[in-house]
MOPAC internal coordinates of N, CA, C and O (Angstrom, degrees):
PM7 1SCF
backbone

  N    0.0000 0     0.00 0     0.00 0    0    0    0
  C    1.4471 1     0.00 0     0.00 0    1    0    0
  C    1.5188 1   110.76 1     0.00 0    2    1    0
  O    1.2310 1   119.96 1   139.96 1    3    2    1
  N    1.3336 1   117.67 1   -40.04 1    3    2    1
  C    1.4588 1   121.23 1  -177.16 1    5    3    2
  C    1.5289 1   111.05 1   -60.07 1    6    5    3
  O    1.2310 1   120.72 1   137.37 1    7    6    5
  N    1.3347 1   116.23 1   -42.63 1    7    6    5
  C    1.4633 1   120.32 1   179.63 1    9    7    6
  C    1.5311 1   110.66 1   -64.89 1   10    9    7
  O    1.2310 1   120.65 1   137.01 1   11   10    9
  N    1.3235 1   116.37 1   -42.99 1   11   10    9
  C    1.4669 1   120.41 1   177.00 1   13   11   10
  C    1.5212 1   110.35 1   -58.89 1   14   13   11
  O    1.2310 1   120.93 1   134.29 1   15   14   13
  N    1.3369 1   115.83 1   -45.71 1   15   14   13
  C    1.4595 1   120.40 1  -176.31 1   17   15   14
  C    1.5312 1   111.75 1   -63.36 1   18   17   15
  O    1.2310 1   120.37 1   142.04 1   19   18   17
  N    1.3190 1   116.89 1   -37.96 1   19   18   17
  C    1.4669 1   120.29 1   178.21 1   21   19   18
  C    1.5239 1   110.01 1   -61.80 1   22   21   19
  O    1.2310 1   120.56 1   132.74 1   23   22   21
  N    1.3204 1   116.54 1   -47.26 1   23   22   21
  C    1.4700 1   120.11 1  -179.95 1   25   23   22
  C    1.5263 1   111.64 1   -67.32 1   26   25   23
  O    1.2310 1   120.61 1   141.63 1   27   26   25
  N    1.3134 1   116.44 1   -38.37 1   27   26   25
  C    1.4625 1   120.51 1   179.06 1   29   27   26
  C    1.5264 1   110.28 1   -62.07 1   30   29   27
  O    1.2310 1   120.37 1   135.83 1   31   30   29
  N    1.3301 1   116.90 1   -44.17 1   31   30   29
  C    1.4663 1   120.82 1  -179.39 1   33   31   30
  C    1.5226 1   112.03 1   -65.88 1   34   33   31
  O    1.2310 1   120.21 1   150.29 1   35   34   33
  N    1.3351 1   117.21 1   -29.71 1   35   34   33
  C    1.4627 1   120.29 1   177.09 1   37   35   34
  C    1.5291 1   110.78 1   -66.07 1   38   37   35
  O    1.2310 1   120.67 1   140.80 1   39   38   37
  N    1.3090 1   116.33 1   -39.20 1   39   38   37
  C    1.4600 1   120.67 1  -177.03 1   41   39   38
  C    1.5293 1   111.47 1   -85.14 1   42   41   39
  O    1.2310 1   120.64 1   137.53 1   43   42   41
  N    1.3285 1   116.38 1   -42.47 1   43   42   41
  C    1.4662 1   122.49 1  -177.24 1   45   43   42
  C    1.5260 1   108.62 1  -115.36 1   46   45   43
  O    1.2310 1   120.55 1  -117.33 1   47   46   45
  N    1.3195 1   116.56 1    62.67 1   47   46   45
  C    1.4636 1   122.07 1  -168.73 1   49   47   46
  C    1.5168 1   115.28 1   -61.29 1   50   49   47
  O    1.2310 1   118.92 1   148.47 1   51   50   49
  N    1.3118 1   119.67 1   -31.53 1   51   50   49
  C    1.4690 1   120.75 1  -176.82 1   53   51   50
  C    1.5244 1   113.21 1   -99.30 1   54   53   51
  O    1.2310 1   119.77 1   177.79 1   55   54   53
  N    1.3211 1   118.04 1    -2.21 1   55   54   53
  C    1.4617 1   121.10 1  -173.51 1   57   55   54
  C    1.5230 1   112.50 1   -60.13 1   58   57   55
  O    1.2310 1   119.71 1   129.84 1   59   58   57
  N    1.3254 1   118.15 1   -50.16 1   59   58   57
  C    1.4694 1   120.79 1  -177.94 1   61   59   58
  C    1.5265 1   111.43 1   -64.07 1   62   61   59
  O    1.2310 1   120.13 1   142.71 1   63   62   61
  N    1.3228 1   117.36 1   -37.29 1   63   62   61
  C    1.4712 1   120.33 1   178.92 1   65   63   62
  C    1.5299 1   110.72 1   -64.30 1   66   65   63
  O    1.2310 1   120.30 1   133.77 1   67   66   65
  N    1.3141 1   117.03 1   -46.23 1   67   66   65
  C    1.4642 1   121.51 1   179.34 1   69   67   66
  C    1.5268 1   109.99 1   -64.40 1   70   69   67
  O    1.2310 1   120.78 1   137.49 1   71   70   69
  N    1.3278 1   116.12 1   -42.51 1   71   70   69
  C    1.4623 1   120.81 1   179.17 1   73   71   70
  C    1.5303 1   110.64 1   -61.72 1   74   73   71
  O    1.2310 1   120.50 1   137.86 1   75   74   73
  N    1.3272 1   116.65 1   -42.14 1   75   74   73
  C    1.4693 1   120.77 1  -179.92 1   77   75   74
  C    1.5286 1   111.20 1   -66.43 1   78   77   75
  O    1.2310 1   120.13 1   138.89 1   79   78   77
  N    1.3242 1   117.36 1   -41.11 1   79   78   77
  C    1.4676 1   120.76 1   179.71 1   81   79   78
  C    1.5267 1   111.60 1   -68.04 1   82   81   79
  O    1.2310 1   120.54 1   140.19 1   83   82   81
  N    1.3253 1   116.57 1   -39.81 1   83   82   81
  C    1.4556 1   121.29 1  -176.78 1   85   83   82
  C    1.5252 1   112.15 1   -77.08 1   86   85   83
  O    1.2310 1   120.80 1   138.42 1   87   86   85
  N    1.3406 1   116.08 1   -41.58 1   87   86   85
  C    1.4656 1   121.68 1  -177.39 1   89   87   86
  C    1.5271 1   109.90 1  -131.43 1   90   89   87
  O    1.2310 1   119.76 1  -102.18 1   91   90   89
  N    1.3280 1   118.07 1    77.82 1   91   90   89
  C    1.4714 1   120.81 1  -175.02 1   93   91   90
  C    1.5256 1   114.74 1   -68.73 1   94   93   91
  O    1.2310 1   119.63 1   164.79 1   95   94   93
  N    1.3242 1   118.31 1   -15.21 1   95   94   93
  C    1.4596 1   119.75 1  -177.27 1   97   95   94
  C    1.5277 1   114.41 1   -94.10 1   98   97   95
  O    1.2310 1   119.58 1  -170.44 1   99   98   97
  N    1.3352 1   118.40 1     9.56 1   99   98   97
  C    1.4638 1   120.47 1   177.51 1  101   99   98
  C    1.5258 1   110.13 1   -72.92 1  102  101   99
  O    1.2310 1   120.91 1   -37.78 1  103  102  101
  N    1.3257 1   115.86 1   142.22 1  103  102  101
  C    1.4603 1   120.82 1   178.25 1  105  103  102
  C    1.5338 1   109.71 1   -80.56 1  106  105  103
  O    1.2310 1   120.94 1    -8.41 1  107  106  105
  N    1.3100 1   115.80 1   171.59 1  107  106  105
  C    1.4676 1   120.98 1   178.39 1  109  107  106
  C    1.5269 1   110.17 1   -60.97 1  110  109  107
  O    1.2310 1   120.42 1   136.69 1  111  110  109
  N    1.3246 1   116.81 1   -43.31 1  111  110  109
  C    1.4653 1   120.22 1   179.75 1  113  111  110
  C    1.5239 1   111.76 1   -65.64 1  114  113  111
  O    1.2310 1   119.98 1   144.88 1  115  114  113
  N    1.3109 1   117.63 1   -35.12 1  115  114  113
  C    1.4651 1   120.68 1   177.66 1  117  115  114
  C    1.5281 1   110.54 1   -69.08 1  118  117  115
  O    1.2310 1   120.25 1   142.58 1  119  118  117
  N    1.3140 1   117.13 1   -37.42 1  119  118  117
  C    1.4721 1   120.29 1   176.37 1  121  119  118
  C    1.5216 1   110.21 1   -65.98 1  122  121  119
  O    1.2310 1   120.86 1   141.93 1  123  122  121
  N    1.3164 1   115.96 1   -38.07 1  123  122  121
  C    1.4690 1   120.80 1   177.19 1  125  123  122
  C    1.5305 1   109.58 1   -63.54 1  126  125  123
  O    1.2310 1   120.42 1   136.71 1  127  126  125
  N    1.3178 1   116.80 1   -43.29 1  127  126  125
  C    1.4657 1   121.08 1   177.72 1  129  127  126
  C    1.5270 1   110.36 1   -62.43 1  130  129  127
  O    1.2310 1   120.35 1   139.75 1  131  130  129
  N    1.3225 1   116.93 1   -40.25 1  131  130  129
  C    1.4713 1   121.01 1   176.96 1  133  131  130
  C    1.5270 1   110.75 1   -59.96 1  134  133  131
  O    1.2310 1   120.38 1   139.64 1  135  134  133
  N    1.3258 1   116.89 1   -40.36 1  135  134  133
  C    1.4693 1   120.56 1   179.11 1  137  135  134
  C    1.5272 1   110.16 1   -63.11 1  138  137  135
  O    1.2310 1   120.22 1   135.19 1  139  138  137
  N    1.3284 1   117.19 1   -44.81 1  139  138  137
  C    1.4664 1   120.26 1   178.38 1  141  139  138
  C    1.5216 1   111.15 1   -62.94 1  142  141  139
  O    1.2310 1   120.45 1   139.13 1  143  142  141
  N    1.3155 1   116.74 1   -40.87 1  143  142  141
  C    1.4621 1   120.22 1   179.09 1  145  143  142
  C    1.5250 1   111.09 1   -67.61 1  146  145  143
  O    1.2310 1   120.65 1   144.22 1  147  146  145
  N    1.3192 1   116.36 1   -35.78 1  147  146  145
  C    1.4740 1   120.51 1   177.49 1  149  147  146
  C    1.5288 1   110.21 1   -61.17 1  150  149  147
  O    1.2310 1   120.86 1   147.51 1  151  150  149
  N    1.3292 1   115.96 1   -32.49 1  151  150  149
  C    1.4642 1   120.55 1   178.05 1  153  151  150
  C    1.5289 1   111.88 1   -81.77 1  154  153  151
  O    1.2310 1   120.65 1  -176.54 1  155  154  153
  N    1.3324 1   116.36 1     3.46 1  155  154  153
  C    1.4636 1   123.32 1   176.55 1  157  155  154
  C    1.5333 1   112.19 1    65.67 1  158  157  155
  O    1.2310 1   120.45 1  -145.65 1  159  158  157
  N    1.3386 1   116.75 1    34.35 1  159  158  157
  C    1.4610 1   120.39 1   175.57 1  161  159  158
  C    1.5221 1   109.33 1   -79.87 1  162  161  159
  O    1.2310 1   120.85 1   -32.52 1  163  162  161
  N    1.3157 1   115.98 1   147.48 1  163  162  161
  C    1.4605 1   120.57 1   178.54 1  165  163  162
  C    1.5278 1   109.45 1   -78.72 1  166  165  163
  O    1.2310 1   121.13 1   -13.35 1  167  166  165
  N    1.3127 1   115.44 1   166.65 1  167  166  165
  C    1.4644 1   120.77 1   178.26 1  169  167  166
  C    1.5264 1   110.56 1   -60.85 1  170  169  167
  O    1.2310 1   120.16 1   140.07 1  171  170  169
  N    1.3156 1   117.30 1   -39.93 1  171  170  169
  C    1.4712 1   121.06 1   178.79 1  173  171  170
  C    1.5245 1   111.06 1   -64.19 1  174  173  171
  O    1.2310 1   120.17 1   139.02 1  175  174  173
  N    1.3196 1   117.28 1   -40.98 1  175  174  173
  C    1.4671 1   120.68 1   178.96 1  177  175  174
  C    1.5196 1   111.10 1   -65.63 1  178  177  175
  O    1.2310 1   120.54 1   137.57 1  179  178  177
  N    1.3297 1   116.58 1   -42.43 1  179  178  177
  C    1.4684 1   121.04 1   178.52 1  181  179  178
  C    1.5241 1   110.01 1   -63.43 1  182  181  179
  O    1.2310 1   120.47 1   137.96 1  183  182  181
  N    1.3212 1   116.70 1   -42.04 1  183  182  181
  C    1.4631 1   121.14 1   178.92 1  185  183  182
  C    1.5309 1   110.58 1   -61.24 1  186  185  183
  O    1.2310 1   120.18 1   138.71 1  187  186  185
  N    1.3182 1   117.25 1   -41.29 1  187  186  185
  C    1.4654 1   120.98 1   179.83 1  189  187  186
  C    1.5323 1   111.31 1   -66.86 1  190  189  187
  O    1.2310 1   120.42 1   139.04 1  191  190  189
  N    1.3120 1   116.81 1   -40.96 1  191  190  189
  C    1.4711 1   121.19 1  -178.92 1  193  191  190
  C    1.5216 1   111.36 1   -68.00 1  194  193  191
  O    1.2310 1   120.73 1   138.59 1  195  194  193
  N    1.3292 1   116.20 1   -41.41 1  195  194  193
  C    1.4682 1   120.65 1  -174.82 1  197  195  194
  C    1.5312 1   113.06 1   -91.90 1  198  197  195
  O    1.2310 1   120.09 1   178.46 1  199  198  197
  N    1.3271 1   117.44 1    -1.54 1  199  198  197
  C    1.4678 1   122.64 1  -179.53 1  201  199  198
  C    1.5258 1   111.43 1    59.04 1  202  201  199
  O    1.2310 1   120.92 1  -138.73 1  203  202  201
  N    1.3239 1   115.85 1    41.27 1  203  202  201
  C    1.4583 1   122.63 1   175.88 1  205  203  202
  C    1.5166 1   108.46 1  -121.27 1  206  205  203
  O    1.2310 1   120.91 1   -13.10 1  207  206  205
  N    1.3171 1   115.86 1   166.90 1  207  206  205
  C    1.4645 1   119.26 1   177.91 1  209  207  206
  C    1.5287 1   110.00 1   -80.23 1  210  209  207
  O    1.2310 1   121.08 1   -20.78 1  211  210  209
  N    1.3083 1   115.53 1   159.22 1  211  210  209
  C    1.4636 1   121.37 1   176.98 1  213  211  210
  C    1.5291 1   108.99 1   -61.23 1  214  213  211
  O    1.2310 1   120.72 1   142.25 1  215  214  213
  N    1.3253 1   116.22 1   -37.75 1  215  214  213
  C    1.4616 1   120.76 1   179.03 1  217  215  214
  C    1.5325 1   111.11 1   -61.47 1  218  217  215
  O    1.2310 1   120.16 1   139.56 1  219  218  217
  N    1.3250 1   117.30 1   -40.44 1  219  218  217
  C    1.4674 1   121.24 1   178.49 1  221  219  218
  C    1.5246 1   111.58 1   -64.12 1  222  221  219
  O    1.2310 1   120.74 1   138.99 1  223  222  221
  N    1.3202 1   116.18 1   -41.01 1  223  222  221
  C    1.4685 1   120.67 1   179.42 1  225  223  222
  C    1.5254 1   109.73 1   -66.26 1  226  225  223
  O    1.2310 1   120.43 1   137.51 1  227  226  225
  N    1.3218 1   116.79 1   -42.49 1  227  226  225
  C    1.4653 1   119.86 1   178.70 1  229  227  226
  C    1.5213 1   111.34 1   -62.55 1  230  229  227
  O    1.2310 1   120.16 1   140.41 1  231  230  229
  N    1.3276 1   117.30 1   -39.59 1  231  230  229
  C    1.4656 1   120.70 1   178.39 1  233  231  230
  C    1.5277 1   110.01 1   -66.50 1  234  233  231
  O    1.2310 1   120.32 1   139.79 1  235  234  233
  N    1.3240 1   117.00 1   -40.21 1  235  234  233
  C    1.4723 1   120.69 1   178.28 1  237  235  234
  C    1.5303 1   110.22 1   -63.39 1  238  237  235
  O    1.2310 1   120.38 1   139.85 1  239  238  237
  N    1.3188 1   116.87 1   -40.15 1  239  238  237
  C    1.4712 1   120.58 1   177.33 1  241  239  238
  C    1.5229 1   110.74 1   -63.16 1  242  241  239
  O    1.2310 1   120.63 1   138.33 1  243  242  241
  N    1.3339 1   116.39 1   -41.67 1  243  242  241
  C    1.4567 1   121.24 1   178.98 1  245  243  242
  C    1.5307 1   110.71 1   -61.58 1  246  245  243
  O    1.2310 1   120.54 1   132.85 1  247  246  245
  N    1.3212 1   116.58 1   -47.15 1  247  246  245
  C    1.4659 1   120.48 1  -179.43 1  249  247  246
  C    1.5324 1   111.46 1   -65.01 1  250  249  247
  O    1.2310 1   121.11 1   142.94 1  251  250  249
  N    1.3255 1   115.49 1   -37.06 1  251  250  249
  C    1.4548 1   119.54 1   179.40 1  253  251  250
  C    1.5315 1   111.00 1   -66.75 1  254  253  251
  O    1.2310 1   120.29 1   139.04 1  255  254  253
  N    1.3257 1   117.05 1   -40.96 1  255  254  253
  C    1.4713 1   121.01 1   175.81 1  257  255  254
  C    1.5164 1   110.52 1   -57.95 1  258  257  255
  O    1.2310 1   120.99 1   138.35 1  259  258  257
  N    1.3269 1   115.71 1   -41.65 1  259  258  257
  C    1.4538 1   121.09 1  -179.31 1  261  259  258
  C    1.5308 1   110.42 1   -63.38 1  262  261  259
  O    1.2310 1   120.33 1   135.61 1  263  262  261
  N    1.3276 1   116.97 1   -44.39 1  263  262  261
  C    1.4688 1   120.97 1   178.45 1  265  263  262
  C    1.5226 1   111.36 1   -63.84 1  266  265  263
  O    1.2310 1   120.76 1   145.36 1  267  266  265
  N    1.3297 1   116.16 1   -34.64 1  267  266  265
  C    1.4650 1   121.11 1  -177.79 1  269  267  266
  C    1.5246 1   112.22 1   -85.52 1  270  269  267
  O    1.2310 1   120.12 1   175.68 1  271  270  269
  N    1.3278 1   117.38 1    -4.32 1  271  270  269
  C    1.4659 1   122.69 1  -177.07 1  273  271  270
  C    1.5222 1   112.45 1    57.05 1  274  273  271
  O    1.2310 1   120.71 1  -136.83 1  275  274  273
  N    1.3306 1   116.25 1    43.17 1  275  274  273
  C    1.4591 1   121.70 1   178.90 1  277  275  274
  C    1.5204 1   109.63 1   -98.87 1  278  277  275
  O    1.2310 1   120.71 1   -42.22 1  279  278  277
  N    1.3069 1   116.26 1   137.78 1  279  278  277
  C    1.4537 1   121.58 1   176.16 1  281  279  278
  C    1.5268 1   109.44 1   -70.44 1  282  281  279
  O    1.2310 1   120.47 1   -21.25 1  283  282  281
  N    1.3082 1   116.71 1   158.75 1  283  282  281
  C    1.4702 1   121.19 1  -177.55 1  285  283  282
  C    1.5295 1   112.74 1   -67.81 1  286  285  283
  O    1.2310 1   120.05 1   159.28 1  287  286  285
  N    1.3382 1   117.51 1   -20.72 1  287  286  285
  C    1.4602 1   119.56 1  -179.58 1  289  287  286
  C    1.5351 1   112.90 1   -84.81 1  290  289  287
  O    1.2310 1   119.72 1   174.29 1  291  290  289
  N    1.3315 1   118.14 1    -5.71 1  291  290  289
  C    1.4621 1   121.86 1   178.79 1  293  291  290
  C    1.5285 1   108.72 1   -83.34 1  294  293  291
  O    1.2310 1   120.29 1   -49.95 1  295  294  293
  N    1.3259 1   117.05 1   130.05 1  295  294  293
  C    1.4555 1   122.28 1   177.57 1  297  295  294
  C    1.5297 1   108.71 1   -73.39 1  298  297  295
  O    1.2310 1   120.42 1   -67.28 1  299  298  297
  N    1.3280 1   116.80 1   112.72 1  299  298  297
  C    1.4595 1   121.80 1  -175.42 1  301  299  298
  C    1.5254 1   111.79 1   -62.82 1  302  301  299
  O    1.2310 1   120.22 1   134.52 1  303  302  301
  N    1.3194 1   117.18 1   -45.48 1  303  302  301
  C    1.4670 1   120.99 1   179.98 1  305  303  302
  C    1.5395 1   110.28 1   -63.09 1  306  305  303
  O    1.2310 1   120.52 1   137.97 1  307  306  305
  N    1.3106 1   116.60 1   -42.03 1  307  306  305
  C    1.4611 1   120.60 1   178.71 1  309  307  306
  C    1.5147 1   111.72 1   -65.72 1  310  309  307
  O    1.2310 1   120.60 1   140.80 1  311  310  309
  N    1.3243 1   116.46 1   -39.20 1  311  310  309
  C    1.4517 1   121.44 1   177.60 1  313  311  310
  C    1.5283 1   111.08 1   -62.01 1  314  313  311
  O    1.2310 1   120.71 1   134.40 1  315  314  313
  N    1.3316 1   116.25 1   -45.60 1  315  314  313
  C    1.4660 1   120.59 1   179.91 1  317  315  314
  C    1.5259 1   111.70 1   -68.69 1  318  317  315
  O    1.2310 1   120.38 1   146.45 1  319  318  317
  N    1.3170 1   116.88 1   -33.55 1  319  318  317
  C    1.4656 1   120.07 1   177.84 1  321  319  318
  C    1.5209 1   111.22 1   -66.74 1  322  321  319
  O    1.2310 1   120.69 1   151.93 1  323  322  321
  N    1.3316 1   116.29 1   -28.07 1  323  322  321
  C    1.4704 1   120.25 1  -178.56 1  325  323  322
  C    1.5304 1   112.90 1   -82.23 1  326  325  323
  O    1.2310 1   119.94 1   168.35 1  327  326  325
  N    1.3396 1   117.73 1   -11.65 1  327  326  325
  C    1.4771 1   119.70 1   179.61 1  329  327  326
  C    1.5108 1   111.79 1   -67.87 1  330  329  327
  O    1.2310 1   120.10 1   180.00 1  331  330  329

């Protein structure tokens, strides 16, 4: 994960700062999920990378939407890509 994060920060250098300012109550795992979604990875791909079930990833996405106050019709990956 550390190696991925270093490369991610090189390409998307301000993403974590903007995410922290906009949503300061996100956990480390939620920020990690945001990074994967920013890269436009599918739920299945994220589940494979993180060694979690697809159901767990979907639940994490649901909880994250709730924290971000996003409606269900808003594309989460698109929203994060626009940050």
